[in-house]
KOLTI-106835 format. One record per residue: residue in three letters; x, y, z of N, C-alpha, C, O, CB in turn. Coordinates in pm, whole numbers, plus 50000, padded with zeros to 5 digits. Glycine has a CB too. Layout:
% KOLTI-106835
alaXYZXYZXYZXYZXYZ ...
***
This chain:
% KOLTI-106835
met018238268342082018708284242140019108290542038020198286941994019928285742248 gly018598298341988018918310141867020298319541900020738321842013017468322041859 ile020818323841786021718332941855021268348441767020848348441651023568326841839 leu021468360241847021538372741839022628378741730023568384141787021748376641972 tyr022698378941624023498387741530023658401941518022628408241493023138385341426 leu024578407441529024468424241495024948420741372025898413041358025408437441587 val024298426241272024528425741147024918441041088023948448541087023328419241087 ser025948445741048026118454640977025678461240854026038455540751026818453140975 thr025128469940842024378476940692025118485340633026068491340682023058485440705 pro024698486140519025778497740429025048511440505023888511740546025568497840202 ile025998522140511026148535740527025898541340415026208553140410027298539740571 gly025378536340315024758544040194024868537740087023818535640026025268556440166 asn025888533640040025858522139888025358509139957025888503740054027728518039797 leu024268505239894023638492139934024358482739874024038471339909022228490339899 glu025218483539796026528473039762027408467139833028078457639793027348477339696 asp027488473039960028398474440072027918463740194028588462940297028388490540122 ile027008457840179026518448840254027148433840221027078429640106025098450140239 thr027608427740301028558413540307027558403340253026348405540248029148408240479 leu028258389640206027358381440154027048372640274026238363540254027858374240027 arg027538373740390027568364140502026228375540563025358368040610029388361440605 gly025888386640575024908394840601023978396040497022978403040518025378406240634 leu024108390540395022878387440317022068376040415020978377640472023308381040154 arg023088362340415023068348740432022038348840575021248339540591024738341840445 ile022118357740653021918356440774020638365040786019778361540868023108359940857 leu020478373740727019288382640703018118373240644016958374740683019678395240596 arg018548362240536017688354440509017228343440646016218341040714018248348240385 glu018228340140640017888327640756017418330240920017098322141007019328319140773 ala017508342340922017048344741076015488347141072014918354540992017868358941151 ile014848339341177013538340541157012748354841228011568355441263013008327141212 leu013768365741236013128375941267014168390041287014928389841384012338371541388 ile014188399741213014838410941213014408422841308013218426141307014838414341089 ala015298429241388015048435941457015618448541411016838449341428015268431341562 ala014928461041343015388469841264015318483841355014408484641438014588469341127 glu016088492841342015978506841410014938517841342014628528241400017468513441408 asp014398513741200013818517441119012978506541040013518504640931014618524241061 thr012008499741054011638488640968011568497740816012228492440727010018480241027 arg011048507240787010888513040653012508512140576012958505840481010248530240672 his012918519540650014218522640593015308509040573016318508240502014848533840695 thr014778500340651015668482040646014818475540521015268466140454015308468540834 gln013548481740498013038474340406013418476340239013078468940147011718476040434 arg014268489140232014658493440113015958481940107016248478239993014988510940108 leu016458478240178017618468240173017188455940164017858449440083018498468440284 leu016318449840215015588434940209015028435440076015228425840001014328431440329 lys014288446440032013578446639874014648442739805014658431539754012958461739807 arg015938452939789016858449539712017558437839675018008435739562017448455139738 tyr017688428039801018098417139785017218405639809017578394939858019068416839845 asp015658409939760014818400539765014588390739924014428378539911015308392939646 ile014578395840041014598390140164013018391340219012288401240217015738397740256 gln012778378540266011208379840313011208381940477010108385040524010268364440270 thr012138380940553012158377140658011508390340742011768402140717013508371940684 pro010528385140855009728394840885010538405140988011528401141050008428388640941 cys010128416340998010908426741092009798433041203008568433241207011638440340990 ile010648437241272009828443141385010648456141406011778456341358009718433041527 ser010198467341474010948480641493011828476041655011408468541744009578496841504 tyr013028483041650013638484641761014718494441781015928492741761014008473941788 his013928508041836014688518241854014798525141956014348520442060014518524741785 glu015318535841959015528544542124014428544042203014528543142325015798561442118 his013318544542143012178547542215011548535142269010988536142378011258554942133 asn011558523342206010998512242246011778499342277011258488242289010158510142160 lys013198502342290014268493842305014228484142444014788473242458015498502942300 leu013458491042535013618484642663012108474542656012098463242704013738497642804 thr010928480442591009488472142579009588459042464008828449442462008168484242519 arg010598461142381010918449042304012098438542338012548429442268011178453642179 leu012438442742468013488430042500013118416342496013788407142449013988430642632 asn011378415442579010858399742610010528398442466011018387542437009408396642733 arg010028402742370009738397742238010898392442158010968381442103009128408042163 ile011778402042160013448392942080013678381742151014198372142094015178401842092 leu013338381042286013848371242375013488359942359014198349942356013658373242487 asp011838360842344010988350742317011318344342163011148333042117009528356542333 ala011858356542107012158348741940013158342141926013308333441840012358357341819 leu014028345542014015518339342038015378323642077016078314442034016348347942172 ala014398322842162014158306742201013918299842088014468288842084012928303542297 glu013038303841965012678298941866013668298241753013638288041684011658304641840 gly014368305641731015508306441646016588318741651016738323641762014968305841519 asp017268323641555018038331441517017478347141498016558348941419018528325241411 val017938356041556017478369541555018818377841475019988374441494017108375041725 ala018458388341392019518396741356019058409141373017938412341335020038394941227 leu019898417541433019778431341489020308439241391021448436341355020468433841622 val019778448141341020318461241224019938474241280018918474941349019528460741056 ser020698485541256020688496741258019998500141127019528492141046021918501441284 asp020008516941120019748523440976020778523440905020658522140783019308537040972 ala022078524740967023238521740881024118521640937024208529641031023528528240788 gly025378511140903026648510040965026338497841073025498489241045027158525041033 thr027038497841193027268486841274026128488941402026098500741437028938486541321 pro025308481341468024708483341555025168483341656026178476841682023998478741555 ala024308493341773025288495141891026308508141887026588515041985026188481841898 ile026738509841767027568522341778026778533841769026188535841663028598523341675 ser026638542641873025768552241856024388549541792023698558041737026408561141790 asp024098538241805022508533841800022218522741888023148516341938022018529141651 pro020768519341918020338511341969021038498941987021878497441899019438510941924 gly020998490942057021738474642064022438470642197022628459042233023008473041946 phe022818482342267023758474842411022948471442506023488465142597024868484442495 glu021418474242523020758469942627020478455642591020578447142679019578478242660 leu020038451242429020018440742416021068431542446021018422242527019698440542328 val022218435742359023018427242377023298421542537023598409942565024048432642313 asn023138431942623023678428642745022448415542807022698404342853023828444642845 ala020988422842783019948411042803020158396442778019888387842863018898413442725 cys020798393142619020908381742595021978376042651021788363942664020848380142483 ile023078379842691024038378342750023918371342875024518360842898024508388742756 val022808379742992022478376743079021418366143085021008362343195022348386143123 ala020838359842946019608350242929020428339342898019978328042920018398353642813 gly021558340742851022498329142813022368326542655022698315442613022108315042900 phe021938335342576022008331742433023398339842348023968349642396020438336642366 pro023718334242234024978336442205024818351742119023778353842056025628322842122 val025568358742121025868372042035027088371041979028168371342037025868385242114 leu026798369541821027878374441693027958385041627026948388441566027838367941591 pro028888391641622028878400741488028988396241370029538385641340029798409341482 ile028378405541280028568401441144029278414141098028578423141052027178397441061 pro030378415341104031388423441040030748433740911030108428240821032548412440982 gly030938448440908030738452840753030978468740796031678472340890028938448340667 pro030318476440717030278490640733029988498440871029068496440951029358494440645 ser031058508340875031198517040983031748531140942032838533840891032078510541083 ala030518540940986031068553940929032368558841006033288564640951029928565440937 pro032308554941172033488562441230034688556541165035618564541158033598561441391 val034928545041116036218537641085036048542740943036788552340921036338519841114 ser035388539540854035308544440734035908561740702036708565240614033818542140708 ala035328568840788035898581440795037668583840833038568589540771034988587840900 leu037638577340950038978575040980040018572940883040898581440891039008565541052 val040178565240802040948556840706041108564440617042248565140571040438544940657 val040178571840566040328582440437040778594540471041208602440386039058585540362 ser040718597340598040958615640665042618617040649043148627740619040418618740887 gly043178607840668044588612240618045458616040742046628619840735044478625440515 leu044608614240876045278616841004045458603741071044668594541049044468626741095 pro046548602441158046788592141253045888581941257044788586541290046858596941373 thr045838567341233044978559541289045478546241381044898535841410044208556041181 asp046578550641408047508537241528046528542341675046178533141749050068541741565 arg046188554441707045178550741823044208566141820044588577441791046168547242002 phe042978561941858041728568941833040688570341917040518561942005041228564541743 leu040138577341909038948578642033037688583241967037588594341914039348590642163 tyr036728574341971035588576541911034438585442029034228578942131035108561241858 val033858596442023033068599442127031518600942075030708606142150033638612142193 gly031088595941938029658595841906029458610141883030268618441841028698589542021 phe028048611841922027778627741856028028635441975027768630842086026088631541791 leu028598648841957028558661142045027598662342107026478661242056028668672141993 pro027828665942271026178672242315025578682942237026478687742168026128679042464 arg024658687842219023848696942150024048711842216024198721942147022318691642156 arg024028711842347024238724142379025888728242380026838720742398023538725942510 ser025878741442357027288744242357028048744842487029258743142504027468756242295 thr027358746942555028068748342712028818732942754029898730642809026618752242850 glu027718723542699028018705142723029038706542635030138705642690026708690942672 arg029068708542509030168705842420031318712942448032348708942393029858708142292 arg031368722642522032628726642531033188722042629034408721242643032788738342531 ala032418718842700033048712242842033728697442789034888694142810031608709042980 leu033078692242741033628677042639034708682342575035718676142609032478669942502 leu034918689942509036108696242432037228699842507038368697342466035748708042365 thr037048704642596037978708042701038568696742776039738696742812037348716542793 glu037638685942802038268675442849039168664842737040058657142772037168668642919 leu038748666442621039288660142464040818665742444041798661042388038188666842312 ala040538680142529042018686342471043288681342444043888679942338042448694542541 pro043648678442591044908673042634045268659642534046438656942508044778669042800 leu044488654142498044908639842445045348638242319044758643542225043908630942450 ser046438630842302047308631742190046568621642061047138619941953048928626342242 val045278615742094044788605741976043928615041878043438626041906043748591842039 thr043868609441777043088613041668041698613441754041568604841841043188602141531 leu040658622641735039298622641786038478618741648038778621541532038858637941860 ile037308611341699036128611841593034768613341649034358606541743036088599141509 cys034078622741587032868622541661031588624341507031938627141392032938637741800 phe030318622141550029408630941464028678640941487028138643041596028668625741419 glu028558649941364027708662841398026548662541293026578658441177028628677841386 ala025538667841367024548671441262024548684141181025098693341240023388671341319 pro024108687041066024688695840972024138708641027024818717640979024318692740818 his023278713141101022658726541158023318730541245023288742741260021398726641211 arg024308721541351025018724841434026818724841382027788727441453024538716041544 leu026798721341255028278720541248029168732941273030198732941340028598715941121 ile028668742441215029308757241230029568762641370030508769941402028358767641166 glu028848759141427028808763841590029768752541647030638755541729027018763341675 thr029618740941607030798733141653032248734641613033158732841694030548721341624 leu032448738041482033328740241446034108750141505035298748441529033138740741353 ala033458761241531033948773541610034238770941746035218776441797032978784541609 asp033418762141822033918756541968035198748241969036058749842056032788746842032 ala035298740041878036648732041865037598739641841038528738241921036718722341765 arg037798749441741038838759241703039358767041828040548769841825038258769441596 glu038748770341923038658781042047039098772942156039868777742240037118787642082 ile038648760142165039358752342284040518739042226041498736042295037938744642384 leu040308733942127041658727342029042568733741977043708729141980041378721241916 gly042328744541922043058752141868042818751441720041758745541698044278749841909 asp043428755341612043258751641485043938737141439044968738441374043768762741410 arg043678729341453044088719041453044018711241277043198716541202043288713141572 pro044578703141239043928694441137042678688741123042438682541226044498685741127 ile041748687941040040688681941041040378677640919040708684140819039838688341092 ala039648665640911038678658140805037498658140837037168654140949038898644840779 val036558662940740035258664440742034628657540645034528662140531034948676440738 ala034118645640681033488634440560031868638340584031208638540688033898613640598 lys031558640940461030168640440443029758629240331030358625840229029698654840403 asp028278623740397027908612840315028608603240249028398600840130027358616640239 leu029528596840322030188585040260029638576040198028558572040243030768578840332 thr030138570140085029438558039978028238566539907027848562239798028658541840076 lys027808575039944026428577439909027038587939775028218590139750025278585240054 leu025888592939707026328599939573026918614539576027638618239483025098600639481 his026638622639678027488632539707028478634639802028738645639850026908640139719 glu029118622639834030008618939931031058629439918031108633639802030508604539917 met031938635340000033088644140025033758643540132033138643540238032828655940019 val035188642840133035808646340233036768660940226037478664440132036508634640262 leu036608666640331037518679240337038658680840394038608688440491036998688140385 arg039708676340370041148677240455041588690240485042178695540390042348671140380 thr041488696540579042118710840592042338711940734042598702240806041178723340536 his042198726240783042328728740907040948735340972040038738040894043538736940918 ile040788737841099039398736441172039188750741113038108751041054039278733641362 ser039878763241108039408774341061038978777240911038208785940872040248782041095 gln039718766940830039588765740700038088759140653037448761840552040778757540658 ala037758749840760036548740940736035468750340780034418749640716036528726240820 gln035548759940889034738768840930034328780740834033238786240850035278772941040 ala035238784740733035418792540627034188785140514033118789240469037158792140580 his034868774140500034158768140370032378764240419031458765240337035168751340317 phe032238761040526030828757040552029998768940582028778767940578030718747240667 thr030638781340615029818791940644029378797640505028278802940496030548802240734 thr030428796440365029568797540262029038787540185028568790040074030028804240191 his029058775340235028548764940155027708757540257028328749940331029668756140084 leu026318758640273025308756640350025838737640377025908729040289023618761940261 pro026098736240515025908720740532024778712940522023728716140579026258717340641 arg024878702640452023878693940396024428678940432025628676840417023678696840230 gly023718670340470024268656140462024588652440610024448660040706025648654940362 glu024988640740615025588634540764027058636240740027778633240645025198616540803 phe027378643840893028948650440910029498638240995028778633041080029088668241007 thr030848633540970031638629641064033068634941065033818635040967031598616741061 leu033358639441194034598648941201035898640141264035818634941375034208663241306 ile036988639341185038208634641239039028646141272039288654041181038908625541149 ile039508648141397040218660241423041348654041475041318643541539039548670941516 ala042468661141444044118657141494044048658441650043288665741714045488669441429 gly045148648441705045248647441866045998660941890046388668041797046178632741932 arg046168663842021047148673842060048518670942023048908659742057047118675942200 glu049528680041947050808677141905051648679942031051648689142112051218685441779 his052358668942019053588669542146054578682842115055098686042009054758653142143 pro054628688942239055268702942231056538703542153056908713142086055588708242371 glu057358688342173058698687942090058318688341934058858695641851059628673642126 ser057358679741912057408678541761056668688941694056708690541572056868665641714 ala055958696341778055458711741712056878718441702057268720541587054238722441828 arg057648721941798058948728841773059518722841639059418729041534059998726741899 gln060168709841648060698706941482059968708141378060518710741271061088694441454 arg058588706541385058198710241256058088725941243058288730441130056888703441224 arg057798734541343058108748041327059438753641259059458762741176058048752641449 gln060618746141311061818747441253062098740141113063048744441048062688743241349 ser061308729241060061508727840958060718737140832061198739940722061378715740964 ala059508740540878058948749840805059308763940737058758769640643058188751340867 thr060578768140826061158777440824062108774740714062558785440672061568780440943 thr062648763140644063468762440523062598758640378062988754540268064618751040555 ile061458761540422060308758840259059888772240240059508780840320058578747340272 thr060048772040101059628786240073058168786740037057638775840019060468792539956 ala057588795240027055778799440023055608791539878054468787739855055228821240012 ala056558788939784056208781039652055648770839684054468768339658057228777139565 glu056678761339765056458749139843055488743539916055238731439922057118748839908 thr054828754239986053798753440067052648749640018051998743640103053638763340122 thr051928750739883050878744439836050658729239872051348719739833050948746339703 pro049298728839974049018715340026049138705339923048518706639818047678714240084 ala049898695339946049418682939838048058676139874047318672439783050558669939837 thr047738674539996046678669040030045518674539982044558667039972046668668340146 asp045368689439941044408697439883043938692239743042758690139715044948710939874 glu045138690239649044818683739536044818668639516044488664139406045558688639454 val045168660739614044558648239626043238646939682042728635639676045308640939695 ala042618655939732041198654439794040498656839670039548649539643040758665139921 ile040928668239571040108671639488040098661139376039028659039319040368684439452 ala041308653639336041508641039262040398631039313039458627939241043018635039284 glu040528627139413039598617639464038148620939427037528612339364039748616739612 arg037498633239462036228640639429036128637139255035178631339202036378659339473 leu037328641939185036978641639048036698627839023035598625538972038038647038957 his037658615639054037198605139008035898600439036035198595138950037948597439034 ala035498602339169033838596739194032948604039125031838599039103033258597639346 leu033258617339076031998622038981032178614238843031218608938786031998640038949 arg033648614038788033998607638697033118594938676032388592438580035278605938714 asp033328587538785032848573738757030868577638787030248567038783033818559638894 gln030448583238799029348588738823028628593638656027448595738628029718600838935 gly029778594238575029218597038428029348613538412028868619538316027438591338410 gln030028619638514030138636138472031018637738392032018630638397030448646238574 ser030848648438288031808653438218033228664438272032988671638369030968659138128 gly034158664938230034978669238328034668685738351035228691538444036498665638284 ser033778692438263033678705938286032358706938400032478715638487033438714138135 thr031258699138401030208695438500031238691638649031128698838748029168680138429 ala032028681938648032548676538760033308687838806032968690538921033318663838739 ala034428697338749035118706938797034088717838825034648725738901036208710438709 arg032878721938800032078731338835031618727438969031628736439054031068733438739 thr031058711439018030858708839096031758707039255031328706939370030418702539038 val033048705839205034178703339303034388718339340034618721539456035608695139237 ala034308727139240034718742339282033918748439347034248757739420034948751139184 arg032228742739329031438750739440031368747739561031198754839660030278751739421 glu031588731339544031878724739690032928731339775032578735139886032368709839676 leu034268733439733035228734939786035788749639786036838753139839035928726239740 gly034958757039720035218773539734036158776039639036758786339670035788779239878 leu036668769939511037868768539447037198774439320036008773239290038588753239444 gln038208781439247037938783939093038028770038980038748760138965039158795439048 lys036838776338914036468758638827037948758638731038538747838724034468758238677 ser038468769538665039608767238607040548759138674041148750838606040098777838578 asp040778760038789042018755238854041428740638878042168731538842042558764439000 val040428737838922039858724738945040028719138812040668708638811038368724538998 tyr039598723638693039598717238569040808711538513040858701438443039138725538484 gln042138721238562043208718138515043408702838564043598693138491044218728238554 ile043318703238685043668688338755042868677638692043398666538686043318687538920 trp041578679238640040628668738550041868665638433042298654538402038878677338469 leu042258678338384043048674438234044488664838260045008656538185043618691238147 lys044858668838380046368664438440045798646938465046488637638424046978675438629 leu044508644938537044168629938558043558622038421043478609938403042998629138683 phe043198632138339042188620438246042528626938097041788622338009040058620938288 ala043268634438061043588640937918044258627737852044128627337730044758656137922 asp044898617637905045248608937823044078596537798044308587437719046548604637874 
***
């Protein structure tokens, strides 16, 4: 009797596959992949010859018997295009079919876009709610946001680039101008994390056309007492002291990433200034502080 392995695959950088994941992909008799063409890039990189079949949203029910038959002969690996299978990707029905049929189901942990975005967001990680892709229609999206508004947990969701600005507008109106981290293309060449408030994210992406894959991390509803204490503390801070340190931290992280990619100070400063709507000279001063020595 074979085992169904849920193998987490890189969300961008192909080096993020685990050693155990590579071994399972080599030893399995079959790989069920959301997109075989996409998965073949990973398999080719690591010289893995295991046969692949497609298993995606439109054929996931008709493929069940084929995969169950394969499991009777040996192990099968399920992979999505990126990240952990069954998290906003096909896999739920297959996992349940295997459980009913008596086949073991085991996870091979690894990359996950929601968790990766959460841990770099700077927002609370002790309690969070992942809601997947928000509804495409504004009416349904606003209804869901209204349902989520009273929750004090950090919210995580995916959004497509062509709906991002509209979603931010709905979020600001229904949730208020909360802190937000907008993560784009994590672990890829042009990865970015914008840590700001919803209104500022709106302004940024109004002038910088959204491109790529976005994960939104939104602060939960603040307790009224905490908000009152924060407002009282804020009155003792001068305007000169309110420059957000997190902004400079975000810029520094992006500059480090671009430096690692071989960009010069001038080029990196220009890139970050364009991405975040800043003055190149201000960004370059941060570069000098980081790397002048």
